[in-house]
C-alpha positions in Angstrom: 180.4 127.3 111.3 180.6 130.7 109.7 182.6 133.2 111.8 179.7 135.7 111.6 177.1 133.3 113.0 174.7 134.7 115.6 174.8 131.3 117.3 178.5 130.9 117.9 177.7 130.9 121.6 175.7 127.6 121.2 177.0 124.1 120.9 174.6 121.4 119.7 175.7 117.9 120.8 174.4 115.0 118.8 174.8 111.5 120.2 174.9 109.0 117.4 174.7 105.2 117.7 174.2 103.5 114.3 172.0 106.4 113.1 174.2 107.6 110.3 171.2 107.4 107.9 169.4 110.2 109.8 172.4 112.3 110.7 172.6 114.5 107.5 169.0 115.7 108.0 169.8 116.7 111.6 172.9 118.6 110.5 171.1 120.4 107.7 168.5 121.6 110.2 171.3 123.2 112.3 173.0 124.8 109.3 169.7 126.3 108.2 169.0 128.1 111.4 168.3 131.8 110.9 171.3 133.8 112.0 173.7 131.0 111.1 174.7 127.6 112.3 175.7 126.8 115.9 178.8 124.9 116.8 178.1 121.2 116.1 179.6 118.3 117.9 178.7 114.7 117.0 179.5 112.0 119.6 179.9 108.6 118.0 178.7 106.3 120.8 180.5 103.2 119.6 178.6 102.8 116.3 179.1 99.4 114.7 177.5 99.7 111.2 179.6 100.6 108.2 177.0 103.0 106.9 177.3 105.2 110.0 181.1 105.0 109.9 181.0 106.2 106.3 178.7 109.1 107.1 180.9 110.2 110.0 184.0 110.0 107.8 182.4 112.2 105.2 181.3 115.0 107.5 182.5 118.5 106.5 184.8 120.7 108.5 182.0 122.5 110.3 181.2 119.4 112.3 183.4 118.2 115.1 183.3 114.4 115.8 184.2 112.7 119.1 184.3 108.9 119.4 183.8 106.7 122.5 183.0 103.2 123.4 179.2 102.5 123.5 178.0 103.9 126.8 174.5 105.2 126.0 173.0 108.6 125.0 173.3 110.2 128.4 177.1 109.5 128.6 177.5 110.6 125.0 175.7 113.9 125.6 177.7 114.5 128.8 181.0 113.9 126.9 180.0 116.4 124.3 179.0 119.0 126.9 182.3 118.6 128.7 184.2 119.1 125.4 182.2 122.1 124.3 183.4 125.6 125.3 180.2 127.7 124.7 178.0 129.1 127.4 174.8 127.6 125.8 174.3 123.9 125.1 171.6 121.8 123.5 171.3 118.0 123.0 169.7 116.8 119.7 169.1 113.1 118.9 170.5 112.1 115.6 167.1 111.1 114.2 165.5 114.4 115.1 165.8 117.9 113.7 165.7 121.5 115.0 162.8 123.5 113.5 163.5 126.6 111.5 164.1 129.5 113.8 164.4 127.3 116.9 167.6 128.7 118.3 166.5 132.3 117.9 163.2 131.4 119.7 164.9 129.5 122.5 167.4 132.3 123.0 164.6 134.8 123.2 163.1 132.7 126.0 166.3 133.0 128.0 166.5 136.7 127.3 163.0 137.1 128.6 163.9 135.4 131.9 167.6 135.9 132.6 167.3 133.8 135.8 166.0 130.7 133.8 168.4 127.9 133.4 166.9 126.6 130.2 164.2 127.2 127.5 162.1 124.7 125.6 159.4 124.9 123.0 156.7 123.0 121.1 157.4 119.5 119.6 156.2 118.6 116.2 156.0 115.0 115.1 157.0 113.6 111.7 157.4 110.1 110.4 154.7 107.7 111.7 152.9 110.5 113.5 152.1 114.0 112.6 150.9 117.0 114.5 152.1 119.1 117.4 152.6 118.4 121.1 152.4 121.6 123.1 153.4 121.0 126.7 152.3 123.4 129.5 154.3 126.3 130.8 157.0 125.7 133.4 155.4 124.5 136.6 157.6 123.0 139.4 154.7 120.9 140.9 153.6 119.6 137.5 157.2 118.5 136.7 157.1 116.1 139.7 154.4 114.1 138.1 154.6 114.6 134.3 157.4 114.4 131.8 156.8 117.8 130.2 160.3 118.8 128.9 162.4 116.8 126.4 166.1 116.6 126.1 166.4 119.3 123.4 166.2 122.4 125.6 168.6 125.3 125.2 170.6 125.1 128.5 173.0 127.3 130.3 176.3 125.7 131.0 176.1 126.7 134.7 173.1 124.4 135.1 174.7 121.4 133.5 177.8 121.9 135.7 175.6 122.2 138.7 173.7 119.0 138.2 176.6 117.0 136.5 174.7 116.5 133.2 172.5 113.5 132.5 172.6 110.6 134.9 174.0 107.6 132.8 172.4 105.2 135.2 168.9 106.5 134.3 168.3 104.8 131.0 164.6 105.8 130.6 163.2 109.3 130.9 166.7 110.6 131.6 165.7 114.0 130.4 162.8 114.2 132.9 165.3 113.3 135.7 167.7 116.0 134.5 165.1 118.7 134.8 164.0 117.4 138.2 167.6 117.5 139.3 167.8 121.1 138.1 164.7 121.9 140.1 166.1 120.3 143.2 169.1 122.6 142.7 166.9 125.7 142.5 166.8 126.1 138.7 163.8 126.8 136.6 162.9 126.8 132.9 160.8 128.8 130.5 158.6 127.6 127.6 158.5 129.5 124.3 155.4 129.4 122.1 157.2 128.1 119.0 157.9 124.8 117.4 161.5 124.1 118.2 162.0 120.3 117.8 161.0 118.1 115.0 160.6 114.6 116.6 160.8 111.5 114.4 158.3 108.9 115.4 159.5 105.7 113.9 157.0 103.0 112.9 158.3 100.4 115.4 159.2 102.9 118.2 156.3 102.6 120.5 154.9 99.4 122.0 152.6 101.0 124.6 152.4 97.9 126.8 156.2 97.6 127.3 156.5 101.4 127.3 154.1 101.5 130.3 156.2 99.0 132.2 159.3 101.0 131.5 157.6 104.2 132.5 156.5 102.9 135.9 159.9 101.3 136.5 161.8 104.5 135.8 159.3 106.7 137.5 159.9 104.8 140.6 163.7 105.0 140.2 163.5 108.8 139.6 161.2 109.3 142.6 163.5 107.3 144.8 166.6 109.3 143.7 164.8 112.6 144.3 162.8 111.7 147.4 163.8 114.9 149.1 162.4 116.9 146.2 159.1 115.0 146.2 158.9 115.6 150.0 158.8 119.3 149.2 155.6 119.0 147.1 153.6 121.2 149.5 156.2 124.0 149.0 156.2 123.5 145.3 152.4 123.6 145.2 152.5 127.1 146.5 154.6 128.1 143.5 152.3 126.3 141.0 149.7 127.9 138.8 147.8 124.7 138.4 145.2 125.2 141.1 143.9 122.5 143.4 142.1 120.5 140.7 145.1 120.7 138.3 147.5 119.6 140.9 145.3 116.7 141.7 145.2 115.6 138.1 148.9 115.7 137.9 149.5 113.8 141.1 146.9 111.1 140.7 146.6 110.8 136.9 149.9 111.7 135.2 152.1 110.2 138.0 150.7 106.6 138.0 149.1 106.9 134.6 146.1 104.5 135.4 144.6 104.4 131.9 145.3 101.0 130.2 148.1 101.1 127.7 145.9 99.9 124.8 143.4 102.7 125.4 146.2 105.3 125.7 147.7 104.0 122.4 144.4 104.4 120.6 144.0 107.9 122.0 147.5 109.0 120.9 147.0 107.5 117.4 143.7 109.5 117.1 145.5 112.7 118.2 148.5 112.4 116.0 147.4 110.0 113.3 149.4 106.9 112.6 150.0 106.4 108.9 148.6 103.3 107.1 150.9 100.3 107.6 
């Protein structure tokens, strides 16, 4: 990382398990940030393929590498956060990229709301899907029932210290659980109106039938873990900008997601366009 970088106060932690083929693109997206590269820390989560080992061995001096036995992405992110020394942290999956100007936009979000614990932006798909996914502004009531914030949010270290990072026992929607945990601790976030994350949708990544089962399973686990927070929904409703109808949609539609998986899959394909097989 150049000494003059405007982003020397940010560490981007990249967990990597057998994703060496994607890693160079992720790293290039960090080096290309306006104002300079952040600090970069790749956590090898027990990769087993030779190609990933070769990529990790070839990384230049601007990338720090940690190695651990395979423990999952949450544990890898947490290990990177603990090792980092900067006041701002961001997790980036090895097959994704930061959009040009993402760090500047996310920092501006934190500057606009100094009490916010994290900032997040708009997601743009590439790979099997294309198009943008713009989630709503921060809303504490909405967050109870809808997964509106991904893992790649620019986060103050104090927040991660307060919640203990990602819960390694939550192996589905662990980013949703992280932000709910932050909400339970009194933190809030801010959305910026810029594309900040380029999300790779792989061809075989989404089987909606099994994904729906996993969603309902982990939604139940998350609600049970944060039962005290969900019991405060009336309080959080008073802080919400959704209105009565909006809150009803979130609670009774987004929470249980009653639409059949096959129909939801057709809808998403229509919105973001799956490429010809």
